[in-house]
C-alpha positions as CSV (number, residue, x, y, z in Angstrom):
1,X,79.3,151.4,79.0
2,X,83.0,150.7,79.2
3,X,85.4,149.9,76.3
4,X,85.2,146.3,75.3
5,X,88.1,143.9,75.6
6,X,88.1,143.6,71.8
7,X,88.7,147.4,71.4
8,X,91.4,147.3,74.1
9,X,93.0,144.4,72.3
10,X,92.9,146.5,69.0
11,X,94.4,149.5,70.7
12,X,97.3,147.4,72.0
13,X,97.9,145.8,68.7
14,X,97.9,149.1,66.9
15,X,101.0,150.1,68.8
16,X,104.5,148.9,68.0
17,X,105.2,147.6,71.5
18,X,104.1,144.0,71.0
19,X,106.6,143.6,68.1
20,X,109.3,145.0,70.3
21,X,108.4,142.7,73.2
22,X,108.1,139.7,70.9
23,X,111.5,140.3,69.3
24,X,113.2,140.7,72.7
25,X,111.7,137.4,73.8
26,X,112.6,135.6,70.5
27,X,116.2,136.9,70.5
28,X,116.8,135.9,74.2
29,X,115.1,132.5,73.9
30,X,116.1,131.3,70.4
31,X,118.8,128.9,71.7
32,X,122.5,128.7,70.9
33,X,122.2,129.4,67.2
34,X,123.5,133.0,67.5
35,X,125.6,134.9,70.0
36,X,123.4,137.9,70.6
37,X,121.2,138.9,73.6
38,X,119.3,142.0,74.6
39,X,121.4,144.3,76.7
40,X,118.9,147.2,77.0
41,X,115.2,147.7,76.2
42,X,113.5,151.1,76.0
43,X,116.8,152.8,76.7
44,X,116.6,156.6,76.9
45,X,119.1,158.7,74.9
46,X,119.9,162.3,74.6
47,X,122.1,164.2,72.2
48,X,123.6,167.1,74.1
49,X,124.7,168.9,71.0
50,X,121.3,169.0,69.4
51,X,119.1,168.6,72.5
52,X,117.3,165.8,70.7
53,X,116.2,162.8,72.8
54,X,114.2,159.6,72.6
55,X,114.1,155.9,73.4
56,X,116.1,153.1,71.8
57,X,113.7,150.1,71.4
58,X,116.4,147.4,71.8
59,X,120.2,147.3,72.2
60,X,121.8,143.9,71.4
61,X,125.3,142.8,72.2
62,X,127.3,139.7,71.1
63,X,128.8,137.3,73.6
64,X,132.1,139.2,73.6
65,X,130.5,142.6,74.3
66,X,132.4,144.1,71.4
67,X,129.6,144.4,68.8
68,X,126.4,146.2,69.5
69,X,123.2,146.5,67.5
70,X,121.0,149.5,68.1
71,X,117.6,148.4,67.0
72,X,114.5,150.3,66.0
73,X,111.3,148.2,65.6
74,X,108.8,149.3,63.0
75,X,105.4,147.6,62.7
76,X,104.1,148.4,59.2
77,X,100.9,147.1,57.7
78,X,99.6,146.7,54.1
79,X,102.6,148.0,52.2
80,X,106.0,147.2,51.0
81,X,109.3,149.0,51.2
82,X,110.8,149.0,47.7
83,X,114.5,149.6,47.5
84,X,116.0,150.7,44.1
85,X,119.1,149.0,42.8
86,X,120.3,150.8,39.6
87,X,123.8,149.4,40.0
88,X,124.4,145.7,40.0
89,X,127.7,146.2,41.9
90,X,125.6,147.0,44.9
91,X,123.8,143.7,44.9
92,X,126.2,142.1,47.3
93,X,128.0,144.4,49.7
94,X,130.2,143.5,52.7
95,X,131.1,147.0,53.9
96,X,129.0,149.1,56.3
97,X,129.5,152.3,58.2
98,X,129.5,151.8,62.0
99,X,130.6,153.7,65.1
100,X,133.9,152.3,66.5
101,X,135.2,153.1,70.0
102,X,138.7,151.8,70.4
103,X,140.4,152.1,73.8
104,X,143.9,151.1,74.9
105,X,145.0,151.7,78.5
106,X,143.3,155.1,78.7
107,X,144.3,156.1,75.2
108,X,141.6,156.5,72.5
109,X,142.8,155.5,69.0
110,X,139.3,155.9,67.4
111,X,136.0,157.3,68.5
112,X,133.9,158.0,65.4
113,X,132.1,156.5,62.4
114,X,134.1,154.4,60.0
115,X,133.7,151.7,57.5
116,X,133.9,148.1,58.7
117,X,133.6,144.8,56.9
118,X,130.4,143.1,57.9
119,X,129.3,139.6,56.7
120,X,126.9,138.2,55.6
121,X,126.8,140.1,52.2
122,X,123.6,141.8,51.3
123,X,122.3,144.3,48.7
124,X,122.9,148.0,49.4
125,X,120.5,150.8,48.3
126,X,120.2,154.5,48.8
127,X,116.6,154.9,47.6
128,X,113.4,153.6,49.2
129,X,109.9,153.9,47.8
130,X,107.0,153.5,50.2
131,X,103.6,153.3,48.5
132,X,101.1,155.8,49.8
133,X,103.7,158.1,51.3
134,X,103.2,161.8,50.9
135,X,105.8,162.9,48.3
136,X,106.0,166.4,49.8
137,X,107.0,165.3,53.3
138,X,110.4,164.0,54.4
139,X,110.6,160.3,53.5
140,X,109.7,158.1,56.4
141,X,112.7,155.7,56.2
142,X,115.2,158.5,55.9
143,X,113.6,160.2,59.0
144,X,113.6,157.0,61.1
145,X,117.1,156.1,59.9
146,X,118.6,159.5,60.7
147,X,117.1,159.4,64.2
148,X,118.5,155.9,64.7
149,X,122.0,157.0,63.7
150,X,121.8,159.9,66.2
151,X,120.6,157.5,68.9
152,X,123.5,155.1,68.2
153,X,126.0,157.9,68.5
154,X,124.5,159.1,71.7
155,X,124.7,155.6,73.2
156,X,128.3,155.3,72.2
157,X,129.2,158.6,73.9
158,X,127.1,157.6,76.9
159,X,129.1,154.3,77.3
160,X,132.5,156.1,76.8
161,X,133.3,156.1,80.6
162,X,132.5,152.4,80.9
163,X,135.3,151.3,78.6
164,X,137.9,154.1,78.3
165,X,140.2,152.7,80.9
166,X,140.2,149.1,79.7
167,X,143.7,147.9,78.6
168,X,142.7,146.8,75.1
169,X,139.0,147.1,74.1
170,X,136.9,147.8,71.0
171,X,133.2,148.5,70.8
172,X,131.4,148.5,67.4
173,X,127.9,150.0,67.2
174,X,125.6,149.2,64.2
175,X,122.2,150.7,63.2
176,X,119.4,148.2,62.6
177,X,115.7,148.6,61.7
178,X,113.6,145.5,62.1
179,X,110.2,145.8,60.4
180,X,107.2,143.6,59.7
181,X,106.9,144.9,56.1
182,X,108.1,143.0,53.1
183,X,111.4,144.3,51.6
184,X,111.4,144.4,47.9
185,X,114.4,145.0,45.7
186,X,113.8,146.8,42.4
187,X,116.7,146.1,40.0
188,X,117.0,148.1,36.7
189,X,119.5,149.7,34.4
190,X,119.9,153.5,34.4
191,X,119.7,153.2,30.7
192,X,116.1,152.0,31.0
193,X,115.0,155.4,32.6
194,X,113.4,157.8,30.1
195,X,114.6,161.3,30.8
196,X,111.5,162.6,29.0
197,X,109.0,161.3,31.6
198,X,111.3,159.9,34.4
199,X,109.9,156.4,34.1
200,X,111.6,153.0,34.1
201,X,110.8,150.9,31.0
202,X,111.6,147.6,32.7
203,X,112.6,146.3,36.1
204,X,112.9,143.1,38.1
205,X,111.5,142.8,41.6
206,X,112.3,140.2,44.3
207,X,111.8,139.9,48.0
208,X,114.9,140.0,50.2
209,X,115.2,139.2,54.0
210,X,117.5,142.1,54.8
211,X,119.7,144.7,53.1
212,X,121.9,147.7,53.7
213,X,120.3,151.2,53.4
214,X,123.3,153.6,52.9
215,X,122.7,157.3,52.6
216,X,123.9,160.7,53.8
217,X,122.1,160.6,57.1
218,X,124.3,162.7,59.3
219,X,123.2,166.2,60.3
220,X,126.6,167.2,61.5
221,X,128.2,170.3,60.1
222,X,131.5,170.1,58.2
223,X,133.3,171.4,61.2
224,X,132.0,168.5,63.3
225,X,132.9,165.7,60.8
226,X,136.0,163.7,61.1
227,X,137.5,164.3,57.7
228,X,140.8,162.4,58.3
229,X,139.7,160.0,55.5
230,X,138.9,162.7,53.0
231,X,141.6,161.3,50.6
232,X,139.2,158.3,50.2
233,X,135.8,160.0,50.8
234,X,134.1,163.0,49.3
235,X,132.0,165.2,51.6
236,X,128.8,163.3,50.9
237,X,130.4,160.0,51.7
238,X,131.8,161.5,54.9
239,X,128.2,162.1,56.0
240,X,127.0,158.7,54.9
241,X,125.8,156.0,57.3
242,X,124.6,152.4,57.0
243,X,121.4,151.1,58.5
244,X,120.6,147.4,58.2
245,X,117.0,146.9,57.4
246,X,115.7,143.4,58.4
247,X,112.3,141.8,57.9
248,X,111.2,140.7,61.4
249,X,110.6,137.1,60.2
250,X,114.3,136.8,59.3
251,X,115.9,138.4,62.4
252,X,117.3,135.2,63.8
253,X,118.8,134.2,60.4
254,X,120.3,137.7,60.3
255,X,121.9,137.4,63.7
256,X,123.1,133.9,62.9
257,X,125.0,135.1,59.8
258,X,126.1,138.5,61.0
259,X,129.8,138.8,61.7
260,X,132.4,141.7,61.9
261,X,135.7,140.9,60.2
262,X,138.6,140.7,62.6
263,X,140.7,143.1,60.6
264,X,139.0,146.0,62.4
265,X,141.1,145.1,65.5
266,X,144.3,145.8,63.6
267,X,143.2,149.0,62.0
268,X,143.1,151.0,65.3
269,X,145.8,150.2,67.9
């Protein structure tokens, strides 16, 4: 007796591919409300320094071809991602770390990660709690985010030859995770944490549509880092990166509101 259609249906739905395909369709067919479209789907990448490789789920580009979102789709069931916010100053952030390739008539003025101003403002957190996750293993979000950052850098280097001879061109690459899980923000004061038992005495929780996950995600050695900005960044900050985490129901709203500040064009000439 063969496998029933119901079981086949369940097998398909247990994978992440339907979400990826559905997001691609929605982004490309959502009308003129935003300027983004899918440039690549299931795009292979390889880091020649580490020999790591994989597939990028979706690569989005804006109508100008200057901003790129490298998207990882994560279908998650029966849980929430809880992001900790012990600093109210992080409740509305505009800065994000992105890869910037700046070309000018064969000259490269920048080809590395740097901070950019990215609107719409959103909360920023470095800590994510996933209920049911094995505390002894590497946190899932950190692992996925680090691989995404590596994939984004690999894509930027792969596209180098496409743009290096343009007379005046900039390409900005951003890391984005789109997930079906609810994103919860846990706001509390560090003073409410007991150092005797490590517990928070009081906290506030709310659901957010998207946020910035910023953490030391780079696996580069000190020798491989661009430390030209070390007057402004310590070593940990030099290895930080930003991953936008977006609830899948809010992806179109995120694309509608997202914008890179034009000041980036003047920083690298």
